[in-house]
C-alpha positions as CSV (number, residue, x, y, z in Angstrom):
1,M,3.1,-128.1,135.1
2,K,6.3,-126.5,133.8
3,S,6.0,-128.4,130.5
4,K,2.5,-127.0,130.0
5,I,2.4,-123.3,130.8
6,V,5.4,-122.4,128.8
7,V,3.7,-122.7,125.4
8,F,2.2,-119.3,125.9
9,L,5.1,-117.9,123.9
10,V,4.2,-120.0,120.8
11,L,0.8,-118.3,120.8
12,A,2.6,-114.9,120.7
13,F,4.3,-115.9,117.5
14,V,1.1,-116.4,115.6
15,C,-0.2,-112.9,116.5
16,L,2.4,-111.1,114.4
17,A,1.3,-109.0,111.4
18,K,3.6,-107.0,109.3
19,N,3.4,-103.2,109.6
20,K,0.6,-103.3,112.2
21,T,0.2,-102.4,115.9
22,F,-2.1,-104.4,118.1
23,S,-2.7,-105.7,121.6
24,N,-4.5,-109.0,122.4
25,N,-5.4,-110.9,125.6
26,Y,-5.5,-114.7,126.0
27,K,-6.1,-117.3,128.7
28,L,-4.2,-120.5,129.0
29,T,-6.0,-123.4,130.7
30,Y,-4.6,-126.7,132.1
31,L,-6.8,-129.5,133.3
32,K,-9.7,-127.1,132.5
33,I,-8.4,-124.7,135.2
34,P,-7.4,-121.1,134.1
35,A,-3.7,-120.9,134.7
36,V,-2.0,-118.1,132.9
37,D,-3.0,-114.6,131.7
38,I,-1.3,-113.6,128.5
39,T,-0.9,-110.2,126.7
40,F,0.7,-109.6,123.3
41,S,1.4,-106.2,121.7
42,A,3.4,-105.0,118.7
43,V,4.8,-101.7,117.5
44,D,6.1,-101.5,113.9
45,T,8.3,-98.4,113.9
46,V,11.2,-99.3,116.3
47,K,14.7,-98.6,115.0
48,I,17.5,-101.1,115.6
49,G,20.6,-99.4,114.4
50,E,19.7,-98.1,110.9
51,K,16.9,-100.7,110.4
52,K,13.2,-100.4,110.9
53,A,11.9,-103.4,113.0
54,L,8.7,-104.8,114.3
55,K,8.9,-104.9,118.1
56,F,6.8,-107.7,119.5
57,V,6.2,-108.2,123.2
58,G,4.8,-111.2,124.9
59,K,3.9,-111.2,128.7
60,A,2.6,-114.0,130.8
61,K,1.7,-114.3,134.5
62,T,0.3,-117.2,136.4
63,S,-3.0,-116.5,138.1
64,G,-5.4,-117.8,140.7
65,F,-4.8,-121.3,142.0
66,F,-1.7,-121.9,139.9
67,N,0.1,-119.1,141.7
68,Y,0.4,-121.6,144.6
69,V,1.8,-124.3,142.2
70,F,4.2,-122.6,140.0
71,Q,4.8,-118.8,139.7
72,L,5.7,-117.3,136.4
73,Q,6.1,-113.7,135.3
74,N,7.9,-113.5,132.0
75,T,8.5,-110.9,129.3
76,Y,9.8,-111.7,125.8
77,E,10.7,-109.2,123.1
78,T,11.7,-109.8,119.5
79,F,12.8,-107.3,116.8
80,I,12.2,-108.3,113.2
81,D,13.6,-106.5,110.2
82,L,10.6,-105.2,108.3
83,E,12.5,-105.4,105.0
84,T,14.1,-108.9,105.2
85,Q,11.8,-110.4,107.9
86,R,14.8,-111.8,109.7
87,P,15.4,-111.4,113.5
88,L,17.7,-108.6,114.6
89,K,17.5,-108.9,118.4
90,F,15.7,-110.9,121.0
91,T,15.4,-110.3,124.8
92,K,13.8,-112.1,127.6
93,N,13.3,-111.4,131.3
94,C,12.1,-114.5,133.2
95,V,11.0,-114.6,136.8
96,Q,9.8,-118.1,137.7
97,T,9.7,-120.4,140.6
98,N,12.7,-122.3,139.3
99,I,14.8,-119.6,137.7
100,N,15.4,-115.8,137.3
101,Q,17.2,-115.0,134.1
102,N,17.7,-112.3,131.4
103,L,19.0,-113.0,127.9
104,T,19.9,-110.8,124.9
105,I,20.6,-112.2,121.4
106,I,22.1,-110.0,118.8
107,Y,22.1,-111.2,115.1
108,D,24.8,-110.0,112.7
109,W,23.7,-111.0,109.2
110,Q,26.8,-109.6,107.6
111,K,28.9,-112.2,109.5
112,N,26.1,-114.8,110.0
113,T,26.7,-114.9,113.7
114,A,24.6,-114.6,116.8
115,K,25.8,-113.3,120.2
116,Y,24.0,-114.7,123.3
117,S,24.5,-112.7,126.5
118,F,23.0,-114.1,129.8
119,S,22.5,-112.3,133.1
120,F,24.5,-114.9,135.0
121,G,27.7,-113.8,133.1
122,K,27.9,-116.2,130.3
123,T,28.3,-114.8,126.7
124,V,28.6,-117.0,123.6
125,E,29.1,-115.9,120.0
126,K,28.6,-118.6,117.3
127,Q,28.1,-119.1,113.6
128,I,24.5,-119.7,112.6
129,P,23.0,-121.1,109.4
130,T,22.3,-118.4,106.8
131,D,18.6,-119.2,106.7
132,V,18.0,-119.6,110.5
133,I,15.2,-117.6,112.1
134,D,13.5,-117.5,115.5
135,F,9.9,-118.6,116.4
136,M,8.3,-115.2,115.9
137,T,9.9,-114.7,112.5
138,M,8.7,-118.2,111.5
139,I,5.1,-117.4,112.3
140,L,5.3,-114.0,110.6
141,Q,6.4,-115.8,107.4
142,I,3.6,-118.4,107.8
143,Q,1.0,-115.7,108.1
144,N,2.3,-113.8,105.1
145,A,2.3,-117.0,103.1
146,K,-1.5,-117.4,103.8
147,L,-1.3,-121.2,103.5
148,S,-4.1,-123.2,101.9
149,P,-5.1,-126.7,102.9
150,N,-2.3,-129.2,102.3
151,D,0.4,-126.5,101.8
152,S,3.5,-126.8,103.9
153,L,6.6,-124.7,104.7
154,N,10.0,-125.7,106.2
155,F,12.1,-123.6,108.5
156,N,15.3,-123.7,110.5
157,L,15.0,-122.3,114.0
158,D,17.4,-120.8,116.6
159,V,16.2,-121.5,120.1
160,E,18.9,-119.9,122.2
161,G,21.7,-121.5,120.2
162,I,20.1,-124.9,119.8
163,F,18.9,-125.4,116.2
164,W,15.7,-127.1,115.1
165,H,14.0,-128.0,111.8
166,A,10.3,-127.1,111.8
167,T,7.6,-128.1,109.3
168,A,4.2,-126.2,109.2
169,F,1.4,-128.1,107.5
170,A,-2.0,-126.5,106.8
171,K,-5.1,-128.7,107.3
172,P,-8.6,-128.3,105.8
173,L,-10.6,-125.3,106.9
174,Q,-12.4,-125.6,110.2
175,K,-15.0,-123.5,112.0
176,I,-14.3,-122.7,115.6
177,L,-17.0,-121.5,118.1
178,L,-15.5,-119.2,120.7
179,N,-17.0,-116.5,122.8
180,N,-20.3,-116.8,121.0
181,Q,-18.6,-116.1,117.7
182,T,-17.9,-118.5,114.9
183,W,-14.5,-118.2,113.2
184,E,-13.5,-119.8,109.9
185,T,-9.9,-120.9,110.5
186,T,-7.0,-122.8,109.0
187,P,-5.5,-125.3,111.4
188,I,-1.7,-125.3,111.1
189,S,0.2,-128.2,112.6
190,I,3.9,-127.7,113.4
191,K,6.4,-130.5,114.0
192,F,10.0,-130.1,115.3
193,R,13.2,-132.1,114.7
194,Q,16.5,-131.2,116.2
195,F,19.6,-130.5,114.0
196,V,21.8,-132.5,116.4
197,R,19.8,-135.2,118.0
198,G,19.9,-135.1,121.8
199,E,21.9,-131.8,122.0
200,T,21.4,-130.0,125.3
201,R,22.5,-126.7,126.9
202,E,25.3,-126.5,129.5
203,H,23.4,-123.8,131.5
204,K,19.9,-123.8,133.0
205,T,17.3,-121.8,131.2
206,D,13.6,-121.0,131.4
207,V,11.0,-123.6,130.5
208,V,9.9,-121.8,127.3
209,S,13.4,-122.4,125.8
210,N,13.4,-125.9,127.0
211,R,9.9,-127.0,126.0
212,V,8.4,-125.1,123.0
213,A,10.5,-127.0,120.4
214,T,10.4,-130.6,121.4
215,N,10.7,-133.9,119.5
216,N,7.5,-136.0,119.1
217,V,5.0,-133.3,120.0
218,N,2.3,-131.7,118.0
219,L,1.5,-128.0,118.1
220,T,-1.7,-126.9,116.3
221,L,-2.7,-123.3,115.7
222,W,-6.1,-122.1,114.4
223,V,-5.5,-119.0,112.3
224,T,-8.5,-117.0,111.1
225,K,-9.2,-116.5,107.4
226,E,-10.3,-112.9,107.9
227,K,-8.2,-110.1,106.4
228,N,-6.4,-109.4,109.7
229,Q,-5.4,-113.0,110.4
230,K,-5.1,-113.9,114.1
231,I,-4.9,-116.9,116.3
232,V,-8.1,-117.9,118.2
233,K,-7.0,-121.2,119.6
234,I,-3.9,-123.3,120.2
235,I,-3.4,-126.8,121.5
236,Y,0.0,-128.2,122.5
237,E,0.0,-132.0,122.7
238,L,2.7,-133.3,125.0
239,S,0.8,-135.6,127.4
240,P,-2.7,-136.9,128.0
241,F,-3.4,-133.4,129.5
242,D,-3.1,-131.0,126.6
243,V,-2.6,-127.3,127.0
244,N,-5.4,-125.0,125.6
245,I,-5.0,-121.3,124.8
246,V,-7.9,-119.2,123.6
247,L,-8.6,-115.6,122.7
248,V,-10.6,-113.7,125.3
249,D,-11.1,-110.3,123.6
């Protein structure tokens, strides 16, 4: 179950839109059973120091039957520089059956460093690649690129200090029927590969950070072709029992 419900955060990444405020609700299902309620919202006029940033918030909470299996009530926030489209700050507050944890990441692009501060008292500052970004920033750039079929983009990702390569590949247009409405979408497949194969963390962390970027998995996002692009469907293939997330409003 842990390896399934965590992918809600990936859906949050594809909801980003530059200079726009919004709020959307989604439902994650596992084994055809509703498991997690998800809400995403964005505000584009937040100040981080002297910079204007997009503040994006993702919240998820297990519901119904799954509350008896695995409880999760997590909040994630990212702040993206509206001018450079690079992350400035990331925070998380995770309350799960297996872990309670807070984290703040501060990016210093003058020094190319990131400072990771955990609630259990561990703080690490390290050099980062000059082109590294986080998940939310990656998807913002994918959306702004408005990929056509067979286009691809490559990224370097920071997942709490573990670095990954990601390749986003656009597939042929596909119509999706959802909530009695037909959407014309571009399916975008994302594959991940670790910088240092087999690298792991010394500390325990939440399942999102452990599972979203994983070798040998396939993550597919269906992004609408309408002017205000948004995700209407996502499938995360990790086992015979795939995770499905769909728009509900």
